[in-house]
LOMAR-347995 format. One line per 5 residues: number of its first residue (from 1); their letters; for each residue x, y, z of C-alpha. Coordinates in steps of 0.1 Angstrom, whole numbers, plus 5000, padded with zeros to 4 digits. Layout:
# LOMAR-347995
NUM> A> X/Y/Z  ... .
//
This chain:
# LOMAR-347995
1> MPTIS> 6317/8545/4527  6314/8513/4552  6351/8499/4562  6364/8468/4550  6367/8440/4575 .
6> PTLAA> 6400/8429/4583  6395/8394/4570  6386/8408/4538  6416/8433/4537  6439/8403/4546 .
11> TIDKV> 6421/8381/4520  6427/8404/4492  6466/8410/4500  6468/8373/4501  6450/8370/4465 .
16> TKRLL> 6474/8398/4452  6504/8384/4462  6495/8350/4448  6482/8360/4415  6494/8396/4403 .
21> PFLLL> 6531/8384/4397  6523/8356/4375  6495/8377/4359  6521/8404/4352  6548/8380/4339 .
26> MYVLA> 6520/8366/4312  6515/8404/4301  6550/8412/4301  6556/8387/4276  6521/8395/4255 .
31> FLDRA> 6532/8430/4251  6564/8422/4243  6555/8396/4216  6531/8423/4201  6552/8452/4202 .
36> NVGFA> 6587/8439/4193  6582/8439/4157  6587/8476/4166  6624/8471/4175  6628/8447/4146 .
41> KKAFQ> 6617/8474/4119  6644/8489/4105  6667/8454/4106  6635/8437/4092  6628/8461/4064 .
46> ADTGI> 6664/8461/4053  6666/8422/4051  6631/8415/4036  6626/8448/4012  6592/8454/4030 .
51> SDAAF> 6582/8491/4024  6573/8516/4053  6535/8512/4041  6537/8474/4041  6554/8475/4077 .
56> ALGAS> 6524/8495/4091  6498/8473/4077  6514/8443/4090  6519/8459/4122  6487/8468/4126 .
61> IFFLG> 6466/8442/4107  6473/8421/4141  6443/8437/4155  6422/8429/4130  6422/8390/4140 .
66> YALFE> 6426/8403/4176  6393/8421/4175  6371/8396/4156  6380/8367/4182  6381/8386/4214 .
71> VPSNL> 6343/8383/4226  6340/8343/4214  6375/8338/4233  6361/8355/4267  6328/8338/4266 .
76> IMHRV> 6347/8305/4261  6371/8314/4289  6337/8321/4311  6324/8289/4303  6356/8266/4310 .
81> GAKIW> 6379/8286/4331  6410/8306/4329  6429/8277/4336  6429/8259/4305  6419/8289/4283 .
86> MARIM> 6449/8310/4295  6472/8284/4291  6459/8276/4256  6463/8311/4247  6497/8318/4257 .
91> ITWGL> 6511/8286/4241  6496/8292/4206  6508/8330/4205  6541/8321/4217  6546/8295/4186 .
96> ISAAM> 6531/8319/4162  6555/8346/4173  6583/8327/4171  6574/8316/4135  6577/8352/4125 .
101> MFAHN> 6612/8341/4121  6601/8331/4088  6586/8363/4079  6607/8368/4046  6582/8389/4026 .
106> EITFY> 6548/8409/4027  6524/8381/4025  6541/8359/4051  6543/8389/4073  6505/8393/4071 .
111> VLRVL> 6495/8361/4075  6516/8355/4107  6503/8389/4122  6468/8380/4116  6473/8345/4131 .
116> LGIAE> 6493/8361/4160  6462/8383/4168  6436/8354/4163  6458/8332/4189  6463/8363/4216 .
121> AGFFP> 6427/8373/4213  6410/8371/4247  6442/8372/4268  6437/8407/4280  6402/8408/4283 .
126> GVILY> 6402/8378/4300  6425/8388/4329  6402/8418/4332  6373/8394/4336  6397/8371/4359 .
131> LTYWF> 6404/8399/4382  6367/8407/4387  6364/8369/4400  6390/8376/4423  6388/8415/4434 .
136> PSFAR> 6357/8435/4446  6357/8469/4427  6368/8488/4458  6404/8470/4451  6402/8466/4414 .
141> GRAMG> 6420/8499/4404  6451/8488/4426  6450/8454/4414  6448/8464/4377  6474/8488/4381 .
146> LFYFG> 6499/8463/4393  6489/8442/4361  6496/8470/4341  6532/8468/4352  6536/8446/4324 .
151> APLAF> 6537/8472/4297  6564/8494/4310  6582/8462/4323  6584/8448/4287  6597/8478/4277 .
156> IFGSP> 6623/8484/4306  6635/8449/4303  6625/8439/4270  6638/8468/4251  6674/8460/4261 .
161> LSGLL> 6667/8421/4255  6651/8429/4223  6680/8450/4212  6709/8429/4225  6689/8399/4204 .
166> LEFQG> 6691/8420/4174  6729/8420/4176  6730/8383/4173  6730/8394/4134  6746/8362/4116 .
171> LGGLH> 6749/8337/4145  6738/8302/4133  6732/8319/4100  6702/8338/4115  6695/8375/4114 .
176> GWQWM> 6693/8395/4145  6655/8400/4142  6650/8360/4137  6666/8355/4171  6644/8380/4188 .
181> FLIEG> 6610/8364/4173  6624/8332/4182  6634/8335/4218  6608/8359/4231  6582/8336/4213 .
186> LLASI> 6594/8305/4230  6594/8321/4266  6557/8329/4261  6550/8293/4253  6571/8278/4281 .
191> VGVFA> 6551/8303/4307  6516/8291/4289  6526/8256/4302  6532/8269/4340  6499/8287/4336 .
196> YFYLD> 6477/8256/4334  6492/8244/4366  6496/8276/4386  6462/8294/4378  6426/8286/4399 .
201> NKPKD> 6395/8296/4381  6378/8314/4410  6381/8316/4450  6365/8283/4457  6389/8264/4435 .
206> AKWLS> 6418/8281/4454  6434/8253/4479  6458/8284/4494  6427/8301/4507  6411/8290/4539 .
211> GEEKA> 6371/8285/4544  6368/8313/4559  6386/8338/4531  6367/8320/4507  6334/8330/4524 .
216> VLDQA> 6344/8365/4530  6358/8369/4494  6328/8352/4477  6303/8373/4499  6319/8407/4491 .
221> LANED> 6319/8397/4452  6283/8386/4454  6272/8418/4470  6289/8438/4444  6275/8419/4414 .
226> SAKQA> 6236/8422/4429  6245/8462/4426  6258/8456/4391  6228/8437/4381  6204/8463/4393 .
231> HGPRG> 6220/8490/4370  6239/8474/4337  6227/8447/4314  6222/8411/4323  6230/8389/4294 .
236> TLAAL> 6257/8388/4267  6235/8402/4238  6221/8432/4261  6259/8440/4270  6269/8436/4231 .
241> KNGRV> 6241/8463/4221  6241/8484/4253  6247/8519/4246  6272/8526/4275  6295/8498/4266 .
246> LYFSL> 6298/8511/4230  6306/8545/4249  6333/8531/4268  6347/8512/4235  6348/8544/4216 .
251> IYLII> 6369/8560/4244  6391/8527/4247  6397/8528/4210  6412/8566/4214  6436/8554/4242 .
256> QMSVY> 6447/8524/4222  6453/8548/4192  6476/8570/4212  6495/8538/4230  6503/8521/4197 .
261> GVVFY> 6508/8553/4177  6538/8557/4201  6546/8523/4209  6552/8508/4173  6577/8539/4166 .
266> LPSQV> 6593/8549/4198  6622/8528/4193  6628/8548/4159  6618/8580/4174  6645/8574/4201 .
271> AGLLG> 6672/8562/4175  6665/8596/4157  6670/8617/4191  6703/8599/4197  6712/8599/4160 .
276> TNVGF> 6722/8565/4160  6705/8530/4148  6682/8509/4169  6704/8484/4191  6714/8479/4226 .
281> TVGLV> 6721/8515/4236  6685/8527/4219  6668/8498/4240  6683/8512/4272  6671/8547/4263 .
286> TAIPW> 6637/8536/4253  6635/8518/4287  6636/8553/4301  6598/8564/4296  6586/8531/4308 .
291> ICAMV> 6602/8535/4340  6582/8569/4344  6551/8548/4333  6555/8522/4360  6558/8548/4387 .
296> ATYFL> 6527/8566/4377  6509/8532/4372  6516/8523/4407  6506/8555/4424  6476/8570/4402 .
301> PRWSD> 6455/8540/4404  6460/8535/4442  6450/8574/4446  6417/8569/4424  6409/8538/4447 .
306> RTGER> 6412/8562/4478  6391/8587/4464  6367/8569/4444  6369/8595/4415  6376/8575/4383 .
311> RLFAG> 6364/8599/4357  6383/8631/4366  6412/8612/4371  6412/8594/4337  6405/8626/4319 .
316> GILVV> 6431/8645/4333  6459/8621/4325  6447/8617/4289  6451/8656/4286  6487/8653/4301 .
321> CAIGI> 6493/8622/4278  6481/8642/4247  6505/8673/4255  6533/8651/4259  6528/8632/4227 .
326> AASVA> 6527/8668/4209  6555/8683/4229  6579/8652/4220  6579/8664/4182  6573/8701/4189 .
331> SNSPA> 6607/8706/4209  6641/8707/4192  6658/8695/4220  6664/8659/4226  6665/8658/4263 .
336> LSLIA> 6628/8676/4263  6617/8655/4237  6626/8626/4258  6610/8641/4288  6577/8648/4269 .
341> LCFAA> 6577/8608/4260  6581/8602/4296  6550/8622/4303  6531/8603/4274  6541/8570/4281 .
346> AGFIS> 6532/8576/4320  6497/8585/4308  6487/8559/4283  6498/8532/4306  6485/8547/4339 .
351> VQPIF> 6452/8556/4327  6441/8522/4316  6436/8504/4348  6418/8534/4360  6398/8532/4328 .
356> WTLPT> 6388/8494/4334  6374/8501/4368  6344/8522/4351  6328/8495/4329  6339/8465/4354 .
361> GYLGG> 6321/8485/4379  6289/8487/4356  6292/8450/4341  6285/8416/4361  6281/8382/4353 .
366> VAAAG> 6280/8367/4317  6274/8404/4308  6309/8410/4319  6325/8387/4298  6309/8398/4265 .
371> GIALI> 6311/8434/4274  6347/8436/4285  6357/8416/4256  6337/8438/4231  6352/8469/4249 .
376> NSLGN> 6387/8455/4243  6381/8441/4208  6366/8477/4194  6390/8494/4214  6419/8477/4199 .
381> VGGFI> 6409/8485/4166  6427/8519/4173  6459/8496/4171  6449/8491/4136  6440/8527/4128 .
386> APNVK> 6469/8544/4146  6499/8534/4125  6481/8536/4093  6468/8572/4103  6500/8582/4113 .
391> TWAEA> 6516/8570/4079  6488/8591/4060  6492/8622/4080  6528/8622/4075  6525/8618/4037 .
396> TFAST> 6498/8641/4031  6511/8669/4053  6546/8662/4042  6557/8660/4079  6574/8635/4100 .
401> SAGLY> 6555/8650/4129  6520/8653/4115  6510/8619/4127  6520/8625/4164  6502/8659/4163 .
406> LLAIT> 6468/8641/4148  6472/8614/4175  6478/8641/4202  6444/8656/4191  6425/8623/4193 .
411> TLIGA> 6439/8618/4226  6422/8650/4237  6390/8640/4221  6394/8610/4242  6396/8630/4274 .
416> VLVFA> 6365/8649/4267  6346/8620/4262  6355/8608/4296  6347/8637/4314  6313/8634/4296 .
421> LAAVG> 6308/8602/4313  6292/8622/4342  6263/8630/4318  6251/8595/4319  6260/8588/4355 .
426> IGRET> 6287/8562/4350  6307/8576/4381  6277/8575/4403  6270/8537/4395  6306/8527/4400 .
431> RAAEA> 6307/8544/4435  6274/8525/4445  6289/8493/4435  6323/8498/4452  6303/8506/4484 .
436> SGR> 6281/8476/4481  6314/8452/4479  6327/8466/4510 .
//
């Protein structure tokens, strides 16, 4: 492959240092506000009387509103720019997340979870699209890997924080779970205000880049986009109907099933291994798998960038993830179960930035705005399916392990689908786009 010019390499490093830390902070808060309901589960159910089935529905119904509004949200961001739209998303989702402190019955719980999904819709595909405006494909795996630090960081620091806030029980006449929703939600809104002043829409708007840096980066991105246009769909409607985009959506749905099938129940699972209630101690132990995930997410996307081999990396990681999910319930040893959860968490977090290099190496222009949103939208339906399928399997087979075994099987199916991408030439076209952007 052609050598990257020193000026382009230096510019990409400069963009990385400027944008990734703030985007990472945004993702930490997004993931925390999405998944902190798992920490509140036991105390929330005890105080409200909500059943396990109702909790599973409420936890997962978030993804229905999220999925419905993803594509419109990303198209709006493509038109008005990330500066305004990302700020709007964060401020509204933070306020709704804080309002979860008023969820005292099933109906209120369902309504707020749907509204939270609608408010947050577009954040994640918006960031993925935003990264395509700043990073050529050959450097995007590393950039997305750094962005994906947000998920493990949300649990490394957010797990103890959520556990600690739950212990504020009775302070000011509020339950601990009310304090958790209130504080973590308002943090997101505050960062949303800062996002408006900090983010720039595209390299040409960045006052912190020199004229030469803007030119070399714009040229690399333009060359890459021309290669994408030669292979991929050219308009929004064409992207939404494209068979390969739908195939990517199915793969991402399966990945998200493994993610949220574990995430929503990980605190409860760790509490069961330790024989204690969810609190600060469980929060600390729960952080261990996410430390492993962060290490894997640092190294594996960079390795895939160097080799240019995305498909085999992603498929192999999903196989390891499936084994980890199954082994976490198969072992009778708490220590071995925790080690298995470490492999599972490392797998389903690190595979995602590598996965996203495939569709973003295929889609360009407005087709990227619609296509990326559709993949994330349909994929996140997996977040709705997983808790309900897990609950169904446990009830049907009268086993608390059945749900995770089923999710391990679906993860293996996802690995097979990734390996099969070679049959439609996706890996070859992604490498061609990367070469043109260097």
